[in-house]
C-alpha positions, 0 to 999 in steps of 0.5 A, a space after each residue: 265695726 264689730 257688733 254682737 246682737 243679743 235677744 231671745 228667739 224671735 226678737 228680730 236679730 236675723 232681720 236686723 243683722 241683714 239690715 246692718 250687712 246691707 247698710 254698713 257692709 258688715 258680715 253676718 256671722 251666725 255660728 250655726 251657719 258657720 258650723 254647717 258650712 265647715 262641716 259641708 266643706 270638710 275642713 279640719 274644724 268641720 270634721 271635728 264639729 261633725 261628730 260632736 253635732 251628730 251625737 247631739 252634743 254642744 260644740 265646745 267653746 274652743 272649737 267655736 272660737 277657732 271657727 270664729 277666729 278663722 272666719 274673721 280673717 277672711 277679706 270680707 270681714 275687713 269692714 267688720 262683722 255682726 255676731 248673732 247667736 254667739 257668745 251665749 255664755 260668759 266663758 264664751 264672751 271672755 274667750 271671744 274677747 281674748 281671741 279678738 285682742 290677740 288679733 288687735 280687734 275688739 267688739 265695738 258694741 253689744 246691742 240687745 233687742 229687749 222684747 216682751 217674752 209673752 209677745 214672742 209666741 205671737 211673733 213665732 206663730 206669725 213667722 211659721 205662717 209666713 214661712 210654712 214652718 221652714 225653720 225646724 225650731 219654729 214651734 212654741 215648745 221649742 220657743 219655751 225651752 230656748 227662752 229658758 236657756 236664754 234667761 239662764 245662760 245668755 242673759 247673764 252675758 248682758 251684765 258682763 258686757 254692761 260692766 265693760 260699757 259695751 251694752 246698748 239696749 234697744 226696745 225690740 217691741 217697736 216696728 222693724 223700721 224703728 228698731 233699725 233706726 235705733 240700732 243705726 243711731 248706736 252705730 253712727 255714734 260709734 263711727 
């Protein structure tokens, strides 16, 4: 089972991805974490990404797709994976679809955690209080910028997946348990 989790910053994607990993034995693939790991490991892809990241530039789609392609070949991904934070554009979604098809794989479902943007500020403030601001992107100015980018670049990807019959929208304003139950219902129907 290969899934993509969508939602704006603070929607609960990381929380729900962790639950999917635990319940179904899927691997949580965060492209940001994967990039940092490749750089730390000094792999060829990591060396290419390091310079780009140090210059503060966006890592090109081709490099991200190559990183995902390499990662999903590892044995721990045999049961499937949950992508979080990728794809962010229609071009990335199309490239991901082509790469997976070449490997005889596909995305089984795209799960959108729909949330009220006005409530996200409160969620981020709560996370800051709970973690002491451990995440560098946990501040309201960053949230506003990330929401604008999400609306402009990432939200159109949802329509792209809807047209393919893969999109499942979950009310992300529910409690963690209710959101998890709704996601599990989608996953169970696909199994």
